[in-house]
PyMOL Python script that loads the backbone (N, CA, C, O; Angstrom):
from pymol import cmd

cmd.read_pdbstr("""\
ATOM      1  N   MET A   1       0.860  -1.487  -0.191  1.00  0.00           N
ATOM      2  CA  MET A   1      -0.122   0.067  -0.202  1.00  0.00           C
ATOM      3  C   MET A   1       1.096   1.314   0.156  1.00  0.00           C
ATOM      4  O   MET A   1       0.962   2.454  -0.289  1.00  0.00           O
ATOM      5  N   THR A   2       2.158   0.951   0.930  1.00  0.00           N
ATOM      6  CA  THR A   2       2.826   2.110   1.060  1.00  0.00           C
ATOM      7  C   THR A   2       3.726   2.546  -0.617  1.00  0.00           C
ATOM      8  O   THR A   2       4.585   3.422  -0.516  1.00  0.00           O
ATOM      9  N   ARG A   3       3.558   2.102  -1.642  1.00  0.00           N
ATOM     10  CA  ARG A   3       4.268   2.105  -2.720  1.00  0.00           C
ATOM     11  C   ARG A   3       3.136   2.643  -3.703  1.00  0.00           C
ATOM     12  O   ARG A   3       3.573   3.164  -4.730  1.00  0.00           O
ATOM     13  N   ILE A   4       1.790   2.603  -3.561  1.00  0.00           N
ATOM     14  CA  ILE A   4       0.714   2.955  -4.644  1.00  0.00           C
ATOM     15  C   ILE A   4       1.103   4.530  -4.296  1.00  0.00           C
ATOM     16  O   ILE A   4       1.514   5.378  -5.089  1.00  0.00           O
ATOM     17  N   PHE A   5       0.706   4.748  -2.066  1.00  0.00           N
ATOM     18  CA  PHE A   5       1.122   6.309  -2.076  1.00  0.00           C
ATOM     19  C   PHE A   5       2.272   7.051  -2.814  1.00  0.00           C
ATOM     20  O   PHE A   5       2.170   8.026  -3.558  1.00  0.00           O
ATOM     21  N   ASP A   6       3.910   6.055  -2.267  1.00  0.00           N
ATOM     22  CA  ASP A   6       4.828   6.665  -3.140  1.00  0.00           C
ATOM     23  C   ASP A   6       4.525   7.143  -4.391  1.00  0.00           C
ATOM     24  O   ASP A   6       4.912   8.262  -4.728  1.00  0.00           O
ATOM     25  N   PHE A   7       3.753   6.300  -5.270  1.00  0.00           N
ATOM     26  CA  PHE A   7       3.350   6.447  -6.791  1.00  0.00           C
ATOM     27  C   PHE A   7       2.927   7.809  -7.025  1.00  0.00           C
ATOM     28  O   PHE A   7       3.524   8.686  -7.650  1.00  0.00           O
ATOM     29  N   PHE A   8       1.267   7.885  -6.146  1.00  0.00           N
ATOM     30  CA  PHE A   8       0.657   9.328  -6.415  1.00  0.00           C
ATOM     31  C   PHE A   8       1.943  10.167  -5.543  1.00  0.00           C
ATOM     32  O   PHE A   8       1.935  11.133  -6.306  1.00  0.00           O
ATOM     33  N   ARG A   9       2.265  10.273  -5.244  1.00  0.00           N
ATOM     34  CA  ARG A   9       3.366  11.404  -4.299  1.00  0.00           C
ATOM     35  C   ARG A   9       4.097  11.560  -5.455  1.00  0.00           C
ATOM     36  O   ARG A   9       4.284  12.769  -5.590  1.00  0.00           O
ATOM     37  N   GLY A  10       4.622  10.924  -6.389  1.00  0.00           N
ATOM     38  CA  GLY A  10       5.790  11.344  -7.259  1.00  0.00           C
ATOM     39  C   GLY A  10       5.202  11.676  -8.815  1.00  0.00           C
ATOM     40  O   GLY A  10       5.891  12.073  -9.755  1.00  0.00           O
ATOM     41  N   VAL A  11       3.724  11.402  -8.837  1.00  0.00           N
ATOM     42  CA  VAL A  11       2.967  11.879 -10.060  1.00  0.00           C
ATOM     43  C   VAL A  11       2.465  13.110  -9.884  1.00  0.00           C
ATOM     44  O   VAL A  11       2.078  13.827 -10.807  1.00  0.00           O
ATOM     45  N   LYS A  12       2.443  13.541  -8.140  1.00  0.00           N
ATOM     46  CA  LYS A  12       1.884  14.657  -8.137  1.00  0.00           C
ATOM     47  C   LYS A  12       3.062  15.765  -8.301  1.00  0.00           C
ATOM     48  O   LYS A  12       2.832  16.905  -8.704  1.00  0.00           O
ATOM     49  N   SER A  13       4.570  15.212  -7.877  1.00  0.00           N
ATOM     50  CA  SER A  13       5.665  16.538  -8.075  1.00  0.00           C
ATOM     51  C   SER A  13       6.127  16.456  -9.054  1.00  0.00           C
ATOM     52  O   SER A  13       7.240  16.975  -9.143  1.00  0.00           O
ATOM     53  N   GLU A  14       5.535  15.756 -10.351  1.00  0.00           N
ATOM     54  CA  GLU A  14       5.878  15.586 -11.202  1.00  0.00           C
ATOM     55  C   GLU A  14       5.811  16.615 -12.360  1.00  0.00           C
ATOM     56  O   GLU A  14       6.562  17.125 -13.192  1.00  0.00           O
ATOM     57  N   PHE A  15       3.668  16.669 -11.719  1.00  0.00           N
ATOM     58  CA  PHE A  15       2.592  17.721 -12.181  1.00  0.00           C
ATOM     59  C   PHE A  15       3.654  18.850 -11.829  1.00  0.00           C
ATOM     60  O   PHE A  15       4.077  19.657 -12.658  1.00  0.00           O
ATOM     61  N   GLN A  16       3.963  18.811 -10.728  1.00  0.00           N
ATOM     62  CA  GLN A  16       3.911  20.429 -10.007  1.00  0.00           C
ATOM     63  C   GLN A  16       5.411  20.955 -11.055  1.00  0.00           C
ATOM     64  O   GLN A  16       5.406  22.167 -11.267  1.00  0.00           O
ATOM     65  N   LYS A  17       6.661  20.158 -11.711  1.00  0.00           N
ATOM     66  CA  LYS A  17       7.502  20.835 -12.586  1.00  0.00           C
ATOM     67  C   LYS A  17       6.759  20.985 -13.649  1.00  0.00           C
ATOM     68  O   LYS A  17       6.710  22.203 -13.815  1.00  0.00           O
ATOM     69  N   VAL A  18       6.049  20.386 -14.605  1.00  0.00           N
ATOM     70  CA  VAL A  18       5.476  20.564 -15.844  1.00  0.00           C
ATOM     71  C   VAL A  18       5.029  22.509 -16.150  1.00  0.00           C
ATOM     72  O   VAL A  18       4.243  23.171 -15.472  1.00  0.00           O
ATOM     73  N   VAL A  19       5.936  23.044 -17.505  1.00  0.00           N
ATOM     74  CA  VAL A  19       5.707  24.302 -17.351  1.00  0.00           C
ATOM     75  C   VAL A  19       3.909  24.062 -18.475  1.00  0.00           C
ATOM     76  O   VAL A  19       3.858  23.023 -19.132  1.00  0.00           O
ATOM     77  N   TRP A  20       2.949  24.813 -18.542  1.00  0.00           N
ATOM     78  CA  TRP A  20       1.623  24.377 -19.114  1.00  0.00           C
ATOM     79  C   TRP A  20       1.749  25.588 -20.004  1.00  0.00           C
ATOM     80  O   TRP A  20       2.253  26.651 -19.641  1.00  0.00           O
ATOM     81  N   PRO A  21       1.165  25.299 -21.403  1.00  0.00           N
ATOM     82  CA  PRO A  21       1.213  26.748 -22.116  1.00  0.00           C
ATOM     83  C   PRO A  21      -0.084  27.265 -21.824  1.00  0.00           C
ATOM     84  O   PRO A  21      -1.124  26.707 -21.471  1.00  0.00           O
ATOM     85  N   THR A  22       0.241  28.585 -22.074  1.00  0.00           N
ATOM     86  CA  THR A  22      -0.936  29.747 -21.902  1.00  0.00           C
ATOM     87  C   THR A  22      -1.777  28.977 -22.489  1.00  0.00           C
ATOM     88  O   THR A  22      -1.634  27.818 -22.877  1.00  0.00           O
ATOM     89  N   ARG A  23      -3.315  30.181 -22.578  1.00  0.00           N
ATOM     90  CA  ARG A  23      -4.054  29.743 -23.245  1.00  0.00           C
ATOM     91  C   ARG A  23      -3.908  29.929 -24.847  1.00  0.00           C
ATOM     92  O   ARG A  23      -4.256  29.004 -25.581  1.00  0.00           O
ATOM     93  N   ARG A  24      -3.318  31.301 -25.455  1.00  0.00           N
ATOM     94  CA  ARG A  24      -2.814  32.219 -26.243  1.00  0.00           C
ATOM     95  C   ARG A  24      -1.979  30.936 -26.574  1.00  0.00           C
ATOM     96  O   ARG A  24      -2.783  30.189 -27.131  1.00  0.00           O
ATOM     97  N   ASP A  25      -0.852  30.356 -26.512  1.00  0.00           N
ATOM     98  CA  ASP A  25      -0.228  29.286 -26.900  1.00  0.00           C
ATOM     99  C   ASP A  25      -0.912  27.729 -27.122  1.00  0.00           C
ATOM    100  O   ASP A  25      -0.326  26.794 -27.669  1.00  0.00           O
ATOM    101  N   ALA A  26      -2.210  27.689 -26.597  1.00  0.00           N
ATOM    102  CA  ALA A  26      -2.489  26.618 -26.727  1.00  0.00           C
ATOM    103  C   ALA A  26      -3.588  26.390 -27.913  1.00  0.00           C
ATOM    104  O   ALA A  26      -3.848  25.451 -28.666  1.00  0.00           O
ATOM    105  N   ILE A  27      -4.172  27.872 -27.688  1.00  0.00           N
ATOM    106  CA  ILE A  27      -4.939  28.279 -28.795  1.00  0.00           C
ATOM    107  C   ILE A  27      -4.085  27.953 -30.160  1.00  0.00           C
ATOM    108  O   ILE A  27      -4.695  27.063 -30.752  1.00  0.00           O
ATOM    109  N   ARG A  28      -2.910  28.331 -30.883  1.00  0.00           N
ATOM    110  CA  ARG A  28      -1.979  28.432 -31.519  1.00  0.00           C
ATOM    111  C   ARG A  28      -1.279  27.283 -31.854  1.00  0.00           C
ATOM    112  O   ARG A  28      -0.498  27.083 -32.784  1.00  0.00           O
ATOM    113  N   TYR A  29      -1.658  26.578 -30.991  1.00  0.00           N
ATOM    114  CA  TYR A  29      -0.400  25.055 -31.340  1.00  0.00           C
ATOM    115  C   TYR A  29      -1.472  24.516 -32.130  1.00  0.00           C
ATOM    116  O   TYR A  29      -1.255  24.160 -33.289  1.00  0.00           O
ATOM    117  N   THR A  30      -3.072  24.388 -31.394  1.00  0.00           N
ATOM    118  CA  THR A  30      -4.353  23.945 -32.083  1.00  0.00           C
ATOM    119  C   THR A  30      -4.447  24.333 -33.642  1.00  0.00           C
ATOM    120  O   THR A  30      -4.337  23.505 -34.546  1.00  0.00           O
ATOM    121  N   ILE A  31      -4.589  25.226 -33.763  1.00  0.00           N
ATOM    122  CA  ILE A  31      -4.504  26.144 -34.872  1.00  0.00           C
ATOM    123  C   ILE A  31      -3.056  25.843 -36.136  1.00  0.00           C
ATOM    124  O   ILE A  31      -3.127  26.000 -37.355  1.00  0.00           O
ATOM    125  N   THR A  32      -2.025  25.454 -35.447  1.00  0.00           N
ATOM    126  CA  THR A  32      -1.133  24.922 -36.029  1.00  0.00           C
ATOM    127  C   THR A  32      -1.356  23.354 -36.563  1.00  0.00           C
ATOM    128  O   THR A  32      -1.340  22.898 -37.706  1.00  0.00           O
ATOM    129  N   VAL A  33      -1.506  22.909 -35.657  1.00  0.00           N
ATOM    130  CA  VAL A  33      -2.210  21.854 -36.288  1.00  0.00           C
ATOM    131  C   VAL A  33      -3.331  21.316 -37.247  1.00  0.00           C
ATOM    132  O   VAL A  33      -3.110  20.747 -38.316  1.00  0.00           O
ATOM    133  N   ILE A  34      -4.545  21.573 -36.719  1.00  0.00           N
ATOM    134  CA  ILE A  34      -5.584  21.862 -37.564  1.00  0.00           C
ATOM    135  C   ILE A  34      -5.250  22.193 -39.181  1.00  0.00           C
ATOM    136  O   ILE A  34      -5.899  21.937 -40.195  1.00  0.00           O
ATOM    137  N   VAL A  35      -4.229  22.731 -39.028  1.00  0.00           N
ATOM    138  CA  VAL A  35      -3.967  23.631 -40.622  1.00  0.00           C
ATOM    139  C   VAL A  35      -3.196  22.574 -41.467  1.00  0.00           C
ATOM    140  O   VAL A  35      -3.446  22.145 -42.594  1.00  0.00           O
ATOM    141  N   PHE A  36      -1.789  22.157 -40.260  1.00  0.00           N
ATOM    142  CA  PHE A  36      -1.211  21.335 -41.265  1.00  0.00           C
ATOM    143  C   PHE A  36      -1.892  20.192 -41.394  1.00  0.00           C
ATOM    144  O   PHE A  36      -1.603  19.539 -42.397  1.00  0.00           O
ATOM    145  N   SER A  37      -2.801  19.702 -40.604  1.00  0.00           N
ATOM    146  CA  SER A  37      -3.532  18.146 -40.868  1.00  0.00           C
ATOM    147  C   SER A  37      -4.434  18.283 -42.288  1.00  0.00           C
ATOM    148  O   SER A  37      -4.564  17.381 -43.115  1.00  0.00           O
ATOM    149  N   VAL A  38      -4.963  19.489 -42.360  1.00  0.00           N
ATOM    150  CA  VAL A  38      -5.775  19.874 -43.741  1.00  0.00           C
ATOM    151  C   VAL A  38      -4.756  19.895 -44.855  1.00  0.00           C
ATOM    152  O   VAL A  38      -4.949  19.547 -46.020  1.00  0.00           O
ATOM    153  N   VAL A  39      -3.471  20.427 -44.237  1.00  0.00           N
ATOM    154  CA  VAL A  39      -2.923  20.314 -45.892  1.00  0.00           C
ATOM    155  C   VAL A  39      -2.278  18.871 -45.836  1.00  0.00           C
ATOM    156  O   VAL A  39      -2.273  18.396 -46.971  1.00  0.00           O
ATOM    157  N   VAL A  40      -1.883  18.250 -45.159  1.00  0.00           N
ATOM    158  CA  VAL A  40      -1.064  16.961 -45.711  1.00  0.00           C
ATOM    159  C   VAL A  40      -2.870  15.857 -46.194  1.00  0.00           C
ATOM    160  O   VAL A  40      -2.932  14.836 -46.879  1.00  0.00           O
ATOM    161  N   ALA A  41      -4.040  16.618 -45.505  1.00  0.00           N
ATOM    162  CA  ALA A  41      -4.936  15.816 -46.211  1.00  0.00           C
ATOM    163  C   ALA A  41      -5.314  16.038 -47.300  1.00  0.00           C
ATOM    164  O   ALA A  41      -6.011  15.171 -47.827  1.00  0.00           O
ATOM    165  N   ALA A  42      -4.981  17.370 -48.113  1.00  0.00           N
ATOM    166  CA  ALA A  42      -5.183  18.073 -49.114  1.00  0.00           C
ATOM    167  C   ALA A  42      -4.625  17.453 -50.206  1.00  0.00           C
ATOM    168  O   ALA A  42      -5.142  17.410 -51.323  1.00  0.00           O
ATOM    169  N   ILE A  43      -2.785  16.616 -49.649  1.00  0.00           N
ATOM    170  CA  ILE A  43      -1.969  16.541 -50.853  1.00  0.00           C
ATOM    171  C   ILE A  43      -2.162  14.915 -51.166  1.00  0.00           C
ATOM    172  O   ILE A  43      -2.244  14.439 -52.298  1.00  0.00           O
ATOM    173  N   LEU A  44      -2.227  14.029 -49.689  1.00  0.00           N
ATOM    174  CA  LEU A  44      -2.399  12.725 -50.041  1.00  0.00           C
ATOM    175  C   LEU A  44      -4.264  12.701 -50.612  1.00  0.00           C
ATOM    176  O   LEU A  44      -4.599  11.540 -50.847  1.00  0.00           O
ATOM    177  N   GLY A  45      -5.191  13.524 -50.801  1.00  0.00           N
ATOM    178  CA  GLY A  45      -6.776  13.526 -51.630  1.00  0.00           C
ATOM    179  C   GLY A  45      -6.518  13.703 -52.942  1.00  0.00           C
ATOM    180  O   GLY A  45      -7.197  13.295 -53.883  1.00  0.00           O
ATOM    181  N   ALA A  46      -5.142  14.556 -52.991  1.00  0.00           N
ATOM    182  CA  ALA A  46      -5.092  14.656 -54.630  1.00  0.00           C
ATOM    183  C   ALA A  46      -4.424  13.822 -55.483  1.00  0.00           C
ATOM    184  O   ALA A  46      -4.609  13.474 -56.650  1.00  0.00           O
ATOM    185  N   ALA A  47      -3.217  13.463 -54.242  1.00  0.00           N
ATOM    186  CA  ALA A  47      -2.546  12.606 -55.010  1.00  0.00           C
ATOM    187  C   ALA A  47      -3.324  10.980 -54.850  1.00  0.00           C
ATOM    188  O   ALA A  47      -3.014  10.142 -55.696  1.00  0.00           O
ATOM    189  N   ASP A  48      -4.191  10.645 -53.893  1.00  0.00           N
ATOM    190  CA  ASP A  48      -4.939   9.707 -54.431  1.00  0.00           C
ATOM    191  C   ASP A  48      -5.778   9.750 -55.304  1.00  0.00           C
ATOM    192  O   ASP A  48      -6.116   8.637 -55.705  1.00  0.00           O
ATOM    193  N   TYR A  49      -6.368  10.779 -55.875  1.00  0.00           N
ATOM    194  CA  TYR A  49      -7.023  11.093 -56.958  1.00  0.00           C
ATOM    195  C   TYR A  49      -6.450  10.813 -58.467  1.00  0.00           C
ATOM    196  O   TYR A  49      -6.821  10.222 -59.481  1.00  0.00           O
ATOM    197  N   GLY A  50      -5.473  11.485 -58.081  1.00  0.00           N
ATOM    198  CA  GLY A  50      -4.516  11.451 -59.660  1.00  0.00           C
ATOM    199  C   GLY A  50      -4.266  10.000 -59.317  1.00  0.00           C
ATOM    200  O   GLY A  50      -5.133   9.575 -60.081  1.00  0.00           O
ATOM    201  N   LEU A  51      -3.867   9.123 -58.883  1.00  0.00           N
ATOM    202  CA  LEU A  51      -3.366   7.924 -58.862  1.00  0.00           C
ATOM    203  C   LEU A  51      -4.600   6.923 -59.513  1.00  0.00           C
ATOM    204  O   LEU A  51      -4.442   6.191 -60.490  1.00  0.00           O
ATOM    205  N   LEU A  52      -5.915   7.082 -58.697  1.00  0.00           N
ATOM    206  CA  LEU A  52      -6.888   6.886 -59.498  1.00  0.00           C
ATOM    207  C   LEU A  52      -7.371   6.869 -61.214  1.00  0.00           C
ATOM    208  O   LEU A  52      -7.957   6.030 -61.899  1.00  0.00           O
ATOM    209  N   GLN A  53      -6.941   7.908 -61.432  1.00  0.00           N
ATOM    210  CA  GLN A  53      -7.030   8.623 -62.899  1.00  0.00           C
ATOM    211  C   GLN A  53      -6.087   8.093 -63.421  1.00  0.00           C
ATOM    212  O   GLN A  53      -6.288   8.016 -64.633  1.00  0.00           O
ATOM    213  N   LEU A  54      -4.977   7.607 -63.076  1.00  0.00           N
ATOM    214  CA  LEU A  54      -3.941   6.488 -64.167  1.00  0.00           C
ATOM    215  C   LEU A  54      -4.429   5.667 -64.282  1.00  0.00           C
ATOM    216  O   LEU A  54      -4.908   5.303 -65.356  1.00  0.00           O
ATOM    217  N   PHE A  55      -4.498   5.056 -63.221  1.00  0.00           N
ATOM    218  CA  PHE A  55      -4.871   3.578 -63.575  1.00  0.00           C
ATOM    219  C   PHE A  55      -6.125   3.167 -63.924  1.00  0.00           C
ATOM    220  O   PHE A  55      -6.394   2.007 -64.235  1.00  0.00           O
ATOM    221  N   GLU A  56      -7.210   4.426 -63.869  1.00  0.00           N
ATOM    222  CA  GLU A  56      -8.211   4.202 -64.430  1.00  0.00           C
ATOM    223  C   GLU A  56      -8.034   4.350 -65.992  1.00  0.00           C
ATOM    224  O   GLU A  56      -8.929   3.715 -66.549  1.00  0.00           O
ATOM    225  N   VAL A  57      -7.083   5.047 -67.005  1.00  0.00           N
ATOM    226  CA  VAL A  57      -6.872   4.808 -67.922  1.00  0.00           C
ATOM    227  C   VAL A  57      -5.732   4.193 -68.543  1.00  0.00           C
ATOM    228  O   VAL A  57      -5.591   4.166 -69.765  1.00  0.00           O
ATOM    229  N   ILE A  58      -4.982   3.738 -67.794  1.00  0.00           N
ATOM    230  CA  ILE A  58      -4.453   2.498 -68.035  1.00  0.00           C
ATOM    231  C   ILE A  58      -5.013   1.257 -68.316  1.00  0.00           C
ATOM    232  O   ILE A  58      -4.779   0.465 -69.228  1.00  0.00           O
ATOM    233  N   LEU A  59      -6.074   1.203 -67.044  1.00  0.00           N
ATOM    234  CA  LEU A  59      -6.804  -0.377 -67.124  1.00  0.00           C
ATOM    235  C   LEU A  59      -7.598  -0.065 -68.526  1.00  0.00           C
ATOM    236  O   LEU A  59      -7.636  -1.155 -69.098  1.00  0.00           O
ATOM    237  N   LYS A  60      -8.210   0.856 -69.296  1.00  0.00           N
ATOM    238  CA  LYS A  60      -8.947   0.895 -70.475  1.00  0.00           C
ATOM    239  C   LYS A  60      -8.364   0.443 -71.808  1.00  0.00           C
ATOM    240  O   LYS A  60      -9.048   0.493 -72.830  1.00  0.00           O
TER     241      LYS A  60
END
""", "prot")
cmd.dss("prot")
cmd.show_as("cartoon", "prot")
cmd.util.cbc("prot")
cmd.orient("prot")
């Protein structure tokens, strides 16, 4: 039982060391991730569509 309490004390100690981002930083990081995800999705979607068209031309 002592090991469990020691574990949670350690967790609490580590959480106190964490530097949490400000609200502004969190919003900025979130927007960055969303924009990056949309760009990557658009690139992959375009590549998929292009390859599909290429295979349709080859198979005809």
